[in-house]
C-alpha positions, 0 to 999 in steps of 0.5 A, spaced: 068 913 672 066 919 675 061 915 679 066 910 681 070 915 684 065 918 688 063 911 691 071 910 692 071 917 696 065 915 700 067 908 702 074 911 704 071 916 708 067 911 712 073 906 713 077 912 716 071 914 720 070 907 723 077 904 723 082 909 725 087 904 728 087 897 725 091 891 724 095 892 718 093 887 713 094 892 708 099 894 703 102 902 703 104 906 697 108 912 697 110 916 691 118 916 691 120 920 685 119 916 679 119 909 683 113 907 687 115 903 693 111 898 696 111 896 703 108 889 705 105 890 712 100 885 711 105 879 712 107 881 719 101 883 722 103 889 725 099 894 728 100 901 726 097 908 728 096 912 722 098 919 722 094 924 718 089 923 713 094 920 708 095 915 713 088 913 714 087 913 707 092 908 705 091 904 711 084 903 709 081 896 707 081 899 700 089 899 700 089 892 699 082 891 695 084 895 690 090 895 685 095 900 685 093 904 679 086 905 682 089 908 689 093 913 685 087 915 681 084 916 687 089 920 690 089 925 684 082 925 682 079 925 689 084 927 695 088 932 691 082 936 689 079 936 696 086 939 699 086 944 693 079 947 695 081 947 702 088 951 700 084 956 695 079 958 701 085 960 705 087 967 706 093 969 701 098 969 707 096 962 709 097 959 702 104 962 701 106 959 708 103 952 706 106 952 699 113 954 702 112 948 708 110 943 702 116 945 698 121 945 704 118 938 706 119 935 698 126 938 698 128 935 705 125 928 703 128 928 696 135 929 699 135 923 703 136 919 697 141 924 694 146 921 698 146 914 694 144 917 687 149 922 686 156 921 684 162 919 690 164 926 693 172 927 692 172 927 699 170 920 701 175 915 702 171 909 699 173 902 702 171 895 699 168 891 705 163 885 704 156 885 707 155 883 714 154 875 713 153 870 719 153 862 719 155 857 715 158 859 708 158 852 706 150 852 708 146 849 702 140 855 704 143 862 703 139 868 705 139 875 703 135 880 707 134 887 705 132 892 710 131 899 713 133 901 720 127 905 720 122 901 717 116 898 722 116 892 719 124 891 719 123 893 726 118 887 727 122 882 723 128 884 728 124 883 734 120 877 732 124 873 727 131 875 727 133 873 734 130 866 733 133 865 726 140 867 729 139 862 735 136 856 732 139 857 724 145 861 724 149 858 730 147 851 729 150 852 722 144 851 718 144 857 714 148 863 711 145 870 712 147 876 708 144 883 710 143 888 705 142 895 706 136 898 702 134 905 706 128 908 703 127 915 702 121 916 706 125 914 712 129 920 714 134 916 719 135 910 715 141 912 710 145 915 716 143 909 720 145 904 714 152 908 714 153 908 721 152 900 721 157 899 716 162 903 720 160 898 726 161 892 721 168 895 719 170 893 726 166 887 727 161 890 731 155 890 726 150 885 730 151 889 736 150 895 733 144 893 729 140 890 734 141 897 738 139 901 732 133 897 731 131 898 738 132 905 738 128 907 732 123 903 735 123 907 741 124 914 737 117 912 733 119 916 727 123 922 731 129 924 728 136 920 730 142 925 731 149 923 730 150 923 737 145 918 738 148 913 733 155 915 737 152 913 743 149 906 740 156 905 737 159 906 744 154 901 747 156 896 742 164 897 744 166 900 738 172 904 737 169 911 737 175 914 734 175 910 728 167 910 728 167 917 728 172 918 722 168 913 718 162 916 719 165 923 717 168 920 711 161 917 709 166 911 708 161 906 705 156 910 701 158 906 695 157 899 698 150 901 700 149 904 693 151 897 691 146 894 695 140 898 693 142 897 686 142 890 687 135 890 690 132 894 684 135 889 679 131 884 683 125 888 683 125 889 690 118 891 692 118 892 700 122 891 706 124 887 709 125 882 703 128 875 704 131 871 699 133 864 700 138 862 694 135 868 690 128 866 691 123 871 695 120 868 701 113 870 701 110 869 708 104 871 712 106 870 719 112 869 723 110 861 724 109 861 716 116 864 715 120 858 719 115 853 716 118 855 709 125 855 711 125 848 715 122 846 708 127 849 704 133 846 709 129 839 708 129 839 701 137 840 700 
């Protein structure tokens, strides 16, 4: 086992040296509490720029050639000892600062999902609302998309697939598509993006808001999106700003988003975006592949 780990460490270091930026024909893993969230980047052929050593490691060729359990072993038996040794060699004051920084980072990451894991606040005004849906309700092919506004693959899906999907399939009444929110805790903007989108949906402005929200997240490149940013997006989508601000202030649709997430977990959702056709997951490896599968499903009905 020790020899295997040494070989893995050596291969990973070589892959990170010679492939600092690569096409993401890979699967990226993040540890999220007891859940391990899987992003299927390979399906969309997106070019990523890894950030930091963990980004290089998880975007290396190993990330899709090895099973998940070996990646976890690799992290705990190879990377963690290296990081520990580096920290131990530092002066005491630097050790304390690093530990405090890590504690703050872990606390802040965990808080993103607490919005949806904790009980409903007594100050929240919950309202029932249907999920954003478009197309022909009587269509034989009904799609469900689980998405996250900050997810790079979801942003790609919005730009390269959704626009054509809406024009050629929704407006022509070939399908019925429903959007479900699945904000991931690794994405700090995503929970409040989802809440703002649902407040826009309350005014029938979901699509206008969502298109702008995805584009804005794409521009921000993982930087923080503020309340004012979301309000500006809502205003550009012609929302009634008094109603929108009150809705966001009340966190009015937090229970609805929790329901979406619970549904995704029951369906063993592993990545975003995940698209289901008549409750069956669509597995595709390209934009063309997605529409080919969709056309076949429509033809079979």
